[in-house]
LOZA-388960 format. One record per atom (N, C-alpha, C): z, x, y; residue in one letter. Coordinates in pm, whole numbers, plus 50000, padded with zeros to 5 digits. Layout:
ZXYa;...
//
This chain:
751873956186257m;751733970786266m;750413973886334m;750453980186445a;749233982686522a;748563995486479a;747263995086470a;746524007586448a;746504015386578a;746684028586568r;746684036786689r;745344036086759r;744264035786680r;742944032986736r;742254023486641r;741664012586693g;740884003886608g;739474009286598g;739124015086485n;737804021186469n;737084014386353n;735934008486377f;735154002586271f;733994011586236f;733744013286106f;732644021486057f;731614011686002f;730434011886056s;729454001486029s;728294006685946s;727733998185859g;726584002085780g;725303995485830g;724204003085837l;722903997785870l;722003999285749l;720973991285735t;720183991185613t;718763996185636t;718374006285552f;717034011985558f;716714018485423f;715444020785394f;714984030185292f;715424026785150f;714744032385049p;715034029084911p;716214036884854p;716624032684734f;717784038284665f;717434051384594f;718364060984597v;718254073384520v;719574075384448v;719524079984322l;720744081584243l;721684091884305l;722984088684303l;724004098084345l;724414106784227l;725124117784252g;725554126884145g;726554120284051g;726534124083925i;727424118783823i;728354129983778i;729644126983764v;730614136583715v;731014132283575v;730924141283476s;731294138183339s;732684143383309s;733394136983215f;734754140583180f;734854142283029f;735664152082982p;735884153282838p;736674141382787p;736554138682659a;737204126982600a;738714128582592a;739194140782572e;740624143082554e;741194150682674e;742544150882680a;743214158382786a;742814173082777a;742744179482892a;742264193182896a;743014200883003a;742794213983006i;743304222383114i;742174224083214i;742394219883336k;741384221083441k;741794232383536k;740894241783558k;741184253283643k;740274253083767k;740894255383881y;740154255984007y;740574268484084y;739654273884161q;739934284984251q;739754280284394q;740804281384475f;740734277984616f;740834290984696f;739794294584768d;739814305984858d;739934300785000d;741064303785064i;741274299785202i;740524309485292i;739524304485363q;738634312985441q;738414306985579q;738134315385674v;737714310785807v;736194311385811v;735564299785829k;734104298785826k;733614291185948k;732374293985987n;731714286486092n;730884275486028n;731294262986046v;730574251685989v;729644246286097v;728364249686089s;727434247786201s;727104233286230s;727314224286133r;726884210486156r;727924202386233r;729044208586271l;730094201186337l;729974201886489l;730764193286555c;730794192986701c;731114206886755c;730284211986844h;730554224686910h;731064234886808h;730204238586717a;730574246586600a;731434258586636a;732484260386559k;733404271486577k;733974274986441k;734534286886425p;735164290386298p;736384281486272p;736504276486149i;737644268286110i;738184273285978i;739414269885948v;740014273285820v;739494263485715v;738974268685605t;738364260485501t;738844264785364t;738534256685264v;738684260385124v;737294262585067v;737064274585016n;735764278484959n;734624276585058n;734934277885187g;733914276785291g;733394262685312g;734094252485259r;733594238785266r;734504230185353r;733894220485421f;734634210685501f;733974197085486f;734674187185425p;735964188585357p;735894197985237p;737054201185181g;737114210085067g;736684203184938g;736694210584826p;736204205084698p;737064193684647p;736424184584576t;737144173684509t;737654178584374t;738924175884346i;739524178884216i;739284166884125i;738534168884017y;738284158283920y;739094160983794y;739984151583758v;740814153183640v;740904139683568v;741484140283448r;741774128183371r;743274127183352r;743784114983348e;745194112983320e;745594120383192e;746634128583202g;747064136583088g;746654151183097g;745754154483190d;745294168283205d;746394177183264d;746294189983233r;747054200283303r;746104206783403r;746584208983525v;745744214283633v;746334227383683v;745484237383694l;745874250183753l;744924253283868l;745494254383988v;744694257584106v;745234270484165v;744434281084156n;744824293884213n;744364294284359n;745314295584449v;745024295884593v;745174310184642v;744094315884695t;744114329284751t;743874328084901t;744784333684980n;744754331785125n;744084343685193n;742854341485244h;742134351585320h;742204349085471h;742894338285512a;742934334785654a;744094341885724a;744114340785856q;745154347585934q;746454339585937q;746424327285888y;747614318785888y;748264318785751y;749594317085747n;750244313885621n;749744300285573n;749794297985440m;749164285985385m;750024280085274m;749994266985262s;750494260085143s;749654247485125s;749524242984999i;748714231184967i;749624220684902i;749564208584954h;750314197284898h;749364188184821h;749784184084701w;748994175084616w;749544161084639w;749024154784742h;749584142684801h;749534130884703h;750734126084665g;750834114484577g;751074117884432g;750834130484392l;751144134484254l;752654136084241l;753214130184136k;754674129084127k;755364142084092k;754674151384027q;755234164684000q;756614163583934q;756684156783820y;757964154283756y;758664167383720y;759874169383773r;760734181283754r;760084193983810r;758964192783876n;758134204283909n;757834204884058n;758904204484139g;758704205484283g;758034218384326g;758084228684241w;757454241484273w;755964239984298w;755364229384248a;753924227084267a;753644216684374a;754684211784444d;754464200984540d;753794205984668d;754254217384721g;753474223884825g;753964224284968g;754834215285018p;755174216085161p;755934228885194p;755434236185292a;756004249185328a;757454247685373a;758294256385321y;759724257285351y;760514245285299y;759874236485224i;760594225785156i;760674228985007i;759534230284940t;759544233684798t;759024247784770t;758484254284869q;758024267984851q;757944274784987q;757994287884985c;757634295385105c;756114296885106c;755514298285221p;754044297885228p;753394310085164p;752114308285131i;751304319085076i;750834327585193i;751274339885197k;750954348485310k;749514353585301k;748994358185412t;747644363785416t;747514375085314t;746464374285233g;746214384385131g;746914381684999g;747674370684989s;748424367484867s;747844355284798s;748304352984674s;747844341784592s;749034334584531s;748794322184494y;749784314184421y;749024303984339y;749454301784213t;748814292084127t;749674279584116t;749134268484163y;749784255484147y;749474250484005y;750524248283926d;750394244783785d;751144231683763d;750404220983734f;751054207983720f;750294199183621f;751004189083570n;750434179283479n;750204166083552n;749144159183513v;748854145983568v;749314135683465v;750464129483492t;751104120683394t;751334106883454t;750854096683385g;751124082883426g;750474078783556g;749424085783597q;748734082183721q;747234082583698q;746554073583767r;745084073583766r;744634066983896r;743514072083951g;743014066584077g;742694077384178g;742794073984307t;742414083084415t;743654088284487t;743794101484488l;744814108184568l;744094119084649l;744844128384706w;744164138884783w;745074150884796w;744504161784843w;745284173984868w;745034178385012w;746004185585068h;745824190485205h;746814201685234h;746494209685334a;747424219885381a;748694213085429a;749834219785403h;751104213885446h;751914224185524h;751294229485629i;751944238985718i;751194238585851i;751954238985961l;751364238086094l;750464225686102l;749354226686176w;748384215586182w;747124219086102w;747254227686002l;746074232585931l;745384221785847l;746074210685821r;745374200285745r;744294193385830r;744144197485957a;743034192386037a;741694195385970a;741604206685899t;740344210185833t;740524213685685t;741754215485638v;741994219485498v;742454207285420v;741494200385359y;741824188585279y;740654185085187y;740954177085085g;739934172384992g;740514161584902g;739684155884818a;740054144484733a;740544149084597a;741384140684535v;741764141984394v;741384128984326v;740484129684228v;740044117884153v;740594118984011v;741454109483974i;742054109283840i;741444097783761i;740694101183657m;740104090983569m;741124086783464m;741094074083422p;742044069583319p;741754075783183p;742724074983094k;742554080182960k;741404072982889k;740754079582792p;739694072982717p;740194059982653p;739374049782657g;739764036882601g;740584028382694g;740784033082819n;741534025382919n;740644023083040n;739764013283034p;738834010983145p;739574005783268p;738874006183382f;739444000283503f;739763985483479f;740843980283536p;741163965983523p;740433957383625p;739213961183656f;738363953783749f;736923956683708f;735943949183757p;734553951383715p;734153965983728p;733543971283623q;733163985283622q;732073987883727q;732313997383817p;731304000183920p;730094007383862p;728954005283925n;727754012783886n;727804027083942n;728414028684057r;728514041784117r;729854042884191r;730234055284225e;731424057784305e;731064067284419e;731874066784525e;731674076084637e;733024078984702e;733314091884722v;734504095884796v;734174095884945v;735014089285024i;734834088585169i;736124093085235i;736074104485304i;737264109985368i;737134108885519i;738084102085580l;738114100085725l;738974110985787l;738484117185892g;739234128185953g;739124128386103g;739714138586163e;739654140686308e;739114154686336e;738614156386460w;738014169186497w;738384172786640w;738764185386660w;739024190886793w;737974201586824w;737464201386946h;736494211786985h;737144225586986h;738424226187023s;739134238887035s;739974241386910s;740554253286902d;741424257086792d;742644247986790d;742804240186685v;743864230286680v;745244236686682v;745364248486622e;746664255286624e;747034259786765e;746054264186842e;746314268186980e;746664256087065e;746004244787039i;746304232387111i;747744228187086i;748174229086960e;749554225386927e;750544234986994e;750254247886990r;751154257687052r;751294255187202r;750184252587269q;750234250287412q;751044237687445q;750854227187362g;751614214987383g;753114217287369g;753494224487264n;754914227287243n;755484235887355n;754684245387400k;755144254387507k;755374246687637k;754534236887663m;754634229287786m;755564217287773m;755954213987648g;756804202387627g;756054189387637g;754734189687612l;753884177887624l;753164175387492l;752754162987465p;751964160487345p;750654168187350p;750214174087239p;748914180887238p;747774171287265p;746624176487304n;745464168087331n;745064160087208n;744624147687230m;744104139487120m;742794145487071m;742414141586952s;741184146986893s;739964142886974s;738914151186967d;737674148587040d;736714139686963d;736914138386832a;736004130286750a;736694126686620a;736164116386555h;736524113386417h;735344116986327h;735634119286200t;734584123086107t;734654114685980t;733504113185917i;733404107485782i;732774118085695i;733534122685596n;733094133785510n;732614145685594n;733364148485701g;733084160085785g;731994158085887g;731434146085898k;730314143585991k;730754133786099k;730554137286227p;731034128786336p;730094117586377p;728814118886351g;727874108786396g;727514110086543g;726584101786592p;726004103886726p;726784097886842p;727874090786816l;728554083886926l;729664092186989l;729884104386940f;730844113387002f;730074124587071f;730664130987173p;729974141787245p;729944154587163p;729014154987068c;728934166186975c;727584173186988c;727554185586943s;726304193086947s;725364188786835s;725924182686730e;725114177886619e;725344162886602e;724364155886545k;724444141286534k;724434136786388k;724914145186298h;724884141686157h;725764129486130h;725274120486045t;725984108386005t;726024107785854t;727164103885798f;727244102385653f;726494089885612f;725654091185509a;724854079985457a;725044078885307a;725054066585258m;725204063885115m;724074054585071m;723344058584972e;722214050784923e;722684041284813e;722324028684827v;722744018384732v;721544010184688v;721714003184576e;720653995184517e;721123980784507e;720263971684537s;720593957484533s;721063953384395s;722123945084390g;722623939884264g;723603949084193g;724003960084257r;724933969384193r;726263969684269r;727313973984198t;728663974584255t;729063989084276t;729663991784391y;730034005384429y;731524006084458y;732174016084398l;733584018584422l;733704029484528l;734364026184639l;734574035884747l;735994041284736l;736114054384727r;737424060884723r;737704066384863r;738424058384943i;738594061285086i;739944067985110i;739934078785185i;741134086685216i;741214088285368i;742384085685424n;742584088585566n;743274102085579n;742484112285612a;742994125885630a;743234128985777a;743124118885865a;743344121186007a;744774125686032a;744974133686136l;746314138586166l;747184128186232l;746604119986319n;747454111686404n;746974097286423n;745914093086354d;745364079786381d;745294071086258d;745874058886269e;745594048386171e;744214042686204e;743464038786102l;742074034786123l;741754021986049l;740854014186105f;740234003086035f;738884007785980f;738504002285864f;737234005785801f;736533992885760f;735253991985793a;734463980285754a;733013984485737a;732243976585665i;730793978585651i;730123966085704i;729323967385809a;728693955885872a;727853948085771a;728083935085768g;727303926485680g;727753926585536g;728853933185504h;729333933985367h;730833930985363h;731283925085255s;732713923385232s;733193933885133s;734473936385134l;735083946485047l;736163939984963l;736233943784836t;737273938884746t;738203950384712t;739443949784763v;740413960484741v;740963959484599v;740893970684524v;741353970784384v;742403981584358v;742663990384455e;743624001184433e;744054006984567e;745314010684578v;745794018684691v;746714029484637v;746634041484692d;747524052584656d;747614054484505d;746474053184437a;746394054884291a;747234044784215a;747314032484267v;747994021484199v;747074009384206v;746804003184091y;745933991484088y;746593979684159y;745773972084231t;746263960484305t;745643947684250t;746273936384285k;745603923584264k;744393923384357k;743193921884304p;742013922684391p;742003911784497p;741623915484618f;741413905584723f;740253910284810f;739573900784870t;738373903684949t;738713903285097t;738173912785170t;738463914085312t;737233919485383t;737143916885513q;736043922285592q;736333936485638q;737613940385640s;737983953885682s;739273957785613s;739513970785605i;740773975785553i;741473983685662i;742803984085655l;743603992585743l;744134004085658l;743964016185705i;744384027785627i;745044037985720i;746284041285689a;747064050385772a;746894064685723a;747174074585807p;747114088485761p;747974090585636p;747374096785535g;748064098985409g;747734088785302g;747234077185341q;746974066585243q;745564067785185q;745394062185064t;744074060685003t;743894045984967t;742654041484972t;742324027584938t;740984027384867t;740924020284754n;739674018884679n;739184004484688n;738214001584775p;737553988584770p;736243989584692p;735833978184637q;734513977184577q;733593969684672q;732353974284677e;731333967584758e;730183963784667e;729833950784669y;728723945984588y;727513944284678y;726443951484645s;725233950884726s;724403938784684s;724483928084764n;723783915584728n;722573912984817n;722103923384885t;720913921784967t;719673921184879t;718593916884935k;717363914984857k;716673928184826k;716963938484903a;716263951184884a;717283962484875a;716833973484819s;717663985584820s;717823990284964s;718873998184988q;719164001785125q;719954014885131q;720004020485250i;720894031685279i;721934026685379i;723204028685347l;724274025285440l;724584037585524l;724414036385654f;724784047185746f;726184044185799f;727134052685762f;728514050585804f;728714057085940f;729004048886037q;729094053786175q;730454050486234q;730964059286317l;732254057586381l;732074051086517l;732854040486540f;732814033486667f;734184034286733f;734354042986833p;735664044286896p;736064031386969p;737364028186961n;737964017387041n;737274003987018n;736984000986890c;736323988386859c;737333976886854c;738583979986825l;739653970186827l;740733974886924l;741503965586980p;742603969887067p;743643977686989p;744283987887049p;745243996186977p;746523988886940p;746733976686993n;747943969086961n;747633956786877n;746613957586791d;746223946086710d;747173944786590d;748423941486622t;749453940486520t;749163929286422t;748613918186469e;748363906686382e;747403910286269e;746313917286300s;745363921186197s;746003930586096s;746813939886146a;747463949586058a;748433942685963a;749283933986015l;750253927085931l;749573917885831l;748523910985875s;747803901785786s;747183909285669s;746623920985696y;746023928785588y;747083933485489y;748173938885539n;749193944485450n;749883933885365n;749953921485414k;750573910785335k;749753907385211k;748473910785214k;747613907685099k;747763917784985k;748383929085012l;748503939484910l;749603935984812l;749243935084684r;750193931984577r;749893940784456r;750933944984388s;750733952484264s;750083943584159s;749313949684070l;748633942083965l;749643935283875l;750683942583831n;751803937183753n;751343929383630n;750643936483542t;750243931083412t;751033938383304t;750993933483177p;751713940683071p;751333955383061p;750083958783093q;749673972683086q;750063980483211q;750123973783326f;750433980283452f;751583972783519f;752783974683466l;753943967483513l;754393972383651l;754933963183727a;755603966683852a;757093966883825a;757643978583795n;759053979883760n;759903980883886n;760023969783955v;760743969384082v;762243969484055v;763013978684114p;764473978184097p;765023964884148p;765713957784060q;766283944884098q;767683946384158q;768393956784114k;769713959784169k;769643973384239k;770443974984342v;770393987084423v;771743994284417v;771704007184383d;772924015284380d;773254021184517d;772224024084596r;772434030984724r;771554024484830r;772164019884936k;771414013885046k;771414023385166k;770214026285215l;770044035185329l;769354027585442l;769764030485564f;769154024385683f;768884035485783f;767584038585804y;767184049685891y;766474044186015y;766984047486132t;766314043886256t;765364054986299t;764204050986347i;763164060286394i;763164059886546i;763284071286608g;763324071186754g;762824084086814g;762734083986946f;762344095687023f;763474099387118f;763574112087145g;764554117087241g;763974128587320g;764794134687402k;764354146087483k;765364157387467k;764834169387467d;765644181387454d;765394190187577d;766404196987619s;766264205787735s;765284217087706s;764384219587800c;763404230387787c;763074235387929c;763874244587983p;763674249188121p;762274254388149p;761604260088047a;760274265788068a;759174255288061a;759484242988020c;758474232488004c;758174225688138c;757084218288140v;756584212188265v;757634203388330v;758264194488251n;759254185288305n;760684189788277n;760854201988229g;762194206888197g;762734201488066g;761914193687996t;762334188087866t;761154188487770t;761454187087641r;760424184987539r;760854173287452r;759874166787392l;760144154987312l;760664158887173l;761564150487124l;762064151386988l;761824137986919l;761604138286790a;761554125986710a;762704126686611a;763314115186584t;764564115186508t;764604104486400t;765384107086297l;765844097086201l;767364096786210l;767904084886234n;769354083586255n;769864093686357n;769084095586462n;769414104286575n;769444118986539n;768854122886426i;768784136886386i;767344141286386i;767044151686463s;765724157686464s;765764169586367s;764944168886263f;765024178386153f;764534192186195f;765304202386162v;764964216286190v;764484222686060v;763284228286062m;762754234685942m;763534247485911m;763874249885784p;764614261985747p;763664273985737p;764244285685717e;763454297885697e;763354301485549e;764114294585465t;764034295985319t;763714282385262t;762894281785159a;762504268985101a;763744261585049a;763824248685081l;764994240785044l;765164239784893l;764064238684819l;764164237584674l;764744250284614l;764334261784665q;764894274384618q;766384275284652q;766744271084772a;768154271284812a;768994262384720a;768444250684688h;769154241384598h;769244246884457h;768134251884405y;768084256584265y;768984268584244y;768984277884340f;769764290184325f;771124289384396f;771444277284449n;772744274884513n;772984284684628n;771974286184713l;772094294784830l;772824287284940l;773824293284997k;774644286685098k;774054288685238k;774334278885324g;773994280085464g;772574276485501g;771754271985403v;770374268485433v;770274253985483v;771034244885423f;771034230885465f;772394224785433f;772634213085491k;773794205085458k;773324191985394k;773974187785287a;773604175485217a;774464163985268a;774454161785401d;775314151685462d;774554142585556d;773254140585528f;772484131685615f;773104117785609f;773334111485724p;774044098485725p;773194087185666p;773854078085598d;773164066585537d;772754056185640d;773334056785759k;772994047385865k;773134054385999k;772574048786106p;772664055486236p;774094055586287p;774424065186373p;775804066186421p;776224054586510p;775244047786571k;775564036886662k;774544025886648k;775024013686629a;774134002086622a;773813997286764a;772583992886785f;772193987486915f;771003978186894f;770503972386998n;769333963686989n;768103972686975n;767723975686851y;766763986386824y;765413984186890y;764953971786898t;763613969186951t;763653961487083t;764783961987151g;764903955287280g;764293963387392g;764843961887511a;764333969287627a;764433984287602a;763473991987654p;763504006487630p;764804012887678p;765324021887595l;766514029487632l;766094043887657l;766564049487767t;766204063287797t;767244073187743t;768394068187702a;769424077087647a;769024081487507a;769394093887471n;769054098687337n;770144095687235n;771224089187279l;772304084887189l;772844096287104l;772954107887163g;773564119087092g;772654125886992g;771384127787025t;770424134186934t;770904148186896t;770824150986764a;771184164286713a;769974170486646a;769894183886654r;768864191286583r;769534198586468r;769134195286342a;769844200886227a;768984199686102a;769354207586001t;768714206785869t;769694199785776t;769604186485774r;770534178285695r;769734169685598r;770164169585472l;769494162585365l;770424151985307l;769834142385237s;770614131985171s;770644134685021s;771844134984962k;771984137684820k;771994124484743k;771154123884638i;770964111484562i;771294114184416i;772054105284353a;772394106684212a;771174104184125a;771044111984018f;769914110383927f;769884096283868f;768684090583865n;768384077583806n;769014065783881n;769584068483998s;770104057484078s;768954050184145s;769164037684178t;768164029884250t;768504029984399t;767464031584480v;767644033584623v;766844023084699v;767464017184799e;766744008984897e;766844015885031e;765704018185093l;765654024585224l;764944015285321l;765624011785428v;765024003985536v;764734013585651v;763464014185691l;763024022385804l;762824013185923l;763584015586029q;763584006886147q;763034014286267q;761914009486322d;761414014986447d;762344011086560d;762424019586663t;763284016586777t;762514018586907t;763124013887014n;762524014887146n;763364024087236n;763774035487179l;764564044887259l;763764049587381l;762524053687356l;761604056887465l;760404047687463l;759914044787342t;758794035687323t;758734031787177t;758164020187148v;757924016287010v;756624022586962v;756504024586832e;755334031186776e;755274028086627e;754074028186570s;753934026686425s;754044040386359s;754554040586235h;754824053286167h;754474052086020h;753464059385970p;753204059685827p;754104070085759p;755044065685677f;755984074685612f;755554077785470f;755604090785436h;755234095485303h;756444101385234h;756684097085110l;757754102685028l;757144111284918l;757514123884912h;757024132984810h;757754130384678h;757064132884566g;757704132384435g;757864118684376g;757554108084451y;757814094484405y;756734084884455y;756564073984381n;756044061584437n;757234052684469n;757004042584552f;758054032884584f;757404019184598f;758234008984595f;757763995284614f;758113990684756f;757133984884823v;757343979684959v;757783965184944v;759103962884948v;759633949584915v;759703940385035v;759623945985156g;759683937285273g;759273944585399g;758823936985497t;758473942585628t;758573931485731t;758783935185856g;758893925085959g;758873931186098g;758773922586198i;758783926686337i;760163923786395i;760633932586483g;761943930986542g;762993938686464g;764243934786481n;765353941486415n;765563936186274n;765783945186180f;766093941286042f;767423933786039f;767423922385970d;768633914385951d;769113916385808d;770223923485787p;770663926385650p;771093914285571p;771263902985636v;771653890685566v;770423882185534v;769603879685635k;768483870485618k;767253876985554k;766903889085596d;765633894985553d;765563898185403d;766613903385339p;766513905885195p;766233893385112p;766603881885164a;766333869485092a;764833866785081a;764043872985168e;762593871085167e;761853882485098e;762583891985039y;761933903084970y;761033898184857y;759953905284835n;759123903284716n;759603913084610n;760283908184507l;760783916484398l;760023913984269l;758863907484281v;758043904384164v;756833913584155v;756003913584259d;754773921584256d;754503928584390d;755513934584452p;755253941684578p;754323953384554p;753633957484658i;752723968784644i;753513981584619i;752983989684530e;753584002684499e;752684013484560e;753284022984632r;752474033384692r;753344045484727r;752744055684790n;753504067584829n;753594069384980n;752824061585055t;752824062385201t;752794048185256t;753724044885345v;753804031285397v;753904031585549v;753304021685611g;753364020585756g;754584012485800g;755354018085890v;756424010585956v;755804004286080v;755833990886094p;755113984586205p;755743987686340p;754903987386441t;755353989686579t;756423979286615t;757603984286652g;758673975186689g;759173966986573g;759103972286452g;759533964786335g;760173973586230g;760193968686106w;760883975685997w;760123974085866w;760403982985775t;759863982385639t;760973986185542t;761053978885431a;762043981585327a;761333985985199a;761783997185142i;761204002285017i;762304004084914i;761934003684786r;762864006384676r;762214015984577r;763044024884520f;762564033784416f;763734038184329f;763414043084211r;764414048684120r;764344063884127r;765464070284153a;765514084784174a;765594091984039a;764494091983966d;764474097783832d;763694110983827d;763434117083941n;762704129683948n;763574139884020n;764254148883946p;765174158184010p;764454168484096p;765104172484204g;764514182584292g;764844179784438g;764104186184525v;764194183984669v;762874178184714v;762904166184771w;761664158884800w;761614154984947w;760564159585010f;760334157485153f;760014142885181f;760454137685294m;760034124685345m;759774126285493m;758604122085539h;758254124585679h;757204114785726h;757124113385858c;756024105885918c;754754113985898c;753654107185861h;752404114285837h;751534115285962h;752084111586077l;751464115186204l;751944129186235l;751044138886234e;751444152786244e;752174155486376e;751814148186479l;752484149586607l;753974146786593l;754314135786526h;755714131786512h;756464140886415h;755784145086308t;756424154286213t;756834167186284t;755934172386368g;756244184586441g;757414183086536g;757654170786582w;758784168286671w;760094166186596w;760034165886462g;761264164886384g;761464151986309g;760414143586298l;760544130686230l;760374132586079l;761424138086016k;761354141685875k;762754144485824k;762884143985692t;764124147685623t;763754150285478t;764744151685391a;764464153785249a;765614148185167a;765294144485043f;766294139784947f;766544150784844f;767814153384816v;768194162084706v;768604153084589v;767764152884486v;768044144384369v;768634153084259v;769814149384214d;770534157284113d;769764157783982d;770074167983901n;769604168383763n;770234157183682n;769514152783579g;770054142983487g;770784149783371g;771394141983282p;772154147783172p;771294153083058p;770054148483047g;769214152482935g;768564165982955g;768134172082845s;767484185182851s;766154184682924s;765544172782929d;764264171282997d;764424163883130d;765614164783187q;765894157783313q;766404167283421q;766074180183406s;766474190183503s;765264196883564s;765444202583682i;764354209783749i;763884221183660i;762574222483645l;762014233583568l;762284246883639l;762344257983566p;762524270983631p;761324274083721p;761534281883827p;760424285083917p;759414294183850p;758134293083888p;757104302083833p;757294316283885p;756774325983809k;756974339983844k;756234343883972k;755134336684004d;754364340384124d;754714331984245d;755884325284242l;756314317384357l;756374326284481l;755734322384592p;755704330984710p;757104333784764p;757364346184801p;758674349484861p;758714345385007p;759934343785059c;760084340585201c;760134353385284c;
//
């Protein structure tokens, strides 16, 4: 799986140690309340400062600190000119899709001048997740971390760190990102790539920026530091490393892993990774985290595959890997690109992205509302389990679109059934890597490979003992990934590529999971302040 850009972030050593801020937590579960004000602010320390959409005037936005078992209420008031919705990325939202956040999937957006309170429980999860806008390209600047501490008496299953630090990787455009996207769509061309990358909102001196701020972290010799790393970039998979230091990965996507040591980590948009860094230098130091563009070739598939093979679930009696051993429903989705007629566009066409040759069309009414209230004509629950035509998926490029359709089609899944989904990259126009995110669930990554998936040979090599469990997985360039999950969360759950460029082209779908037979196995009623369409 190739990183779209190989970017290494390097640390240099200077100056003495100073204590970082400490966050305290109550001993018992609590109700945590937050206020998010969506505002347009001028953040002067950024490249070519301009007004951007922010939460509480901050970029990145505030970190949500909670404990496993807490109830969280976040009131979002929209003062910006854009409609808004917030997605709590990786939180399972059991029976509570109303709090999941993707616009026109589980809710209609929060209109300018309106408010909505996201009300959800944090159950059975601990670690690093994040939140972000889930409409248009607004997550370019509207995002922040979610830190879930374990219940009292349940320490980390790895050496206790002396300190922690949230590190959010992002992208930056000099111009209005929404206008860039609109112009690209109007012309039928991909929008301009970002002008810079950022670490905690700071681009550093190696990009053509008006400011040269660099994120720095002060550390002390002989101490261990837990880094909570989030890739909030819109379109780039990234490598992360600290010069002269090794990293021990202990968690991904809020799931504990078997610890392993590496010189760098690969992190795709939407993913989180927690490595520990032990400062074994003779003196205290400051680590300056700097972005180095194009440090690795963009097709370094070997490094990407090697890193991902090391990821394994912890799978202890306390943290079991409950991998489905038998499968009730097998799905095979091909990922491809096509072209659609666009007489007004530069080349007379615009690009489409497809799953099983279907480019998803966003509805005008939220899918969850349509499902819950049985509204007709909003979507069809007939998404195909396999592509309409088999071919050599990763062979020579094909310019034909193989009958691409634009439609709002979902896949209906029986409650508590076990699902295996194989995501296959194709070479319809070009091969590409794709980080796929499934809302409402974690899943186990039981297999991956390069080339065409072989339904006879490849399942024999699946890891059904301790595969990594996560919510966002990379499909390798010119290859495939197989995931398994149990559909025990009723509702309508979005699944999409987390490269915003591809999502906008239609690389997305959703699962409709039926209610279960029990009184606590049905979708909860919608909240009274649910935004109208």
